C-alpha angles and dihedrals in degrees: 000000000000124000118267113300137052120336127216146229121245115197108210123192113212131203117289091214116327109070090208089072093076112114127235090239092055092050090049092049092049091050093049098044120105089217136006116217109206138175094229117013091203094057093044091049090058090058094045094048090051090061100032094248115161109203140151110246130203126181118251115175142139093279098054100025100118097043093044092046091057090049093049093047088054090053092049091050086056090056104267127137116230122198116204122205136165127207091270138355128357118348114241093030097109086322135092120279108086094098092052095046091048091049092050092051091048090050093049093245122148117256118198119189118200121206120240149116120356126175089203095060094038091054094044092055095040092051092069087221123131112289100183091092120018141150133212114210104177111226117359117254115267096215113085094222093052091047093050091050092050094048094044093051098046106101090165127064109285123215120191143161116237137185113246088234091058101042094093093049094047092048090048090056091049092047090052091050098041116355094187096052109125115242138177123202106204113195132188094349115210091003130112093264097044111157133178114194116187129187146102122312090251093051095049093042088057092045095054099033093100101017117054114206119246129231132018115341135202117186120206116193126190117238121269113255114247121238140184089250091056091047091051090050092050092051091047090052091053091051091051091052092049091048087053091056105270120139111255097238093047092047090051091049094051094048091045091055091052098044106027091239122141115272092214093048092052092046092049090049089065093063 
């Protein structure tokens, strides 16, 4: 138990596959916490048992997030330390936790985030694609139109989670849009059957067309190459928004977010 006064939240990333990837700081935080909030108590218990960590666990998942967050904030206000984990990787990154972190900040409680395993970063580096500018988009859209729009607009490297059952369909959409676009399919990262397959969209679409990959998948897609045609379309979109009543700077900002174009360049093109 903490000394008198407000407690705190410690966000603890956990291994994405290999249990040896847990950090010493995370193990220490889990041992010292008054309670560990976890997505699935059974999966977290496997990790804790591996390292002999005795901790009180409570479930914290997408279905009880708001109610549990209020309960945990109350405990922290009473001086307790709460450790937050998800099933794998960094909480909040396509996993529960945002509601609790937001509630802690609103309540003036300290939030400490520990570094550790991340499937997003591991896949980005393993892909051998540019990492200077990149974007994580969670799970790829299911609708073909939304997926095409996302892939066409991404001028930076795109990192996304994908269901094994949908890998072939997503790659087929990308191959249709840009067959030469570089892609990496990262499978079962840090696990025994880890596999990184790199190639063009057309090559990988053909590879997985009749044989869906197994396990957890992260797709990394190279950025779309810019062109004069794309620039003209972006500028035309800004003009249409302005003609419809939008303020020029705001119209340029919205189109820039969707296309990756420069806000200032789009704004200057109006004059």
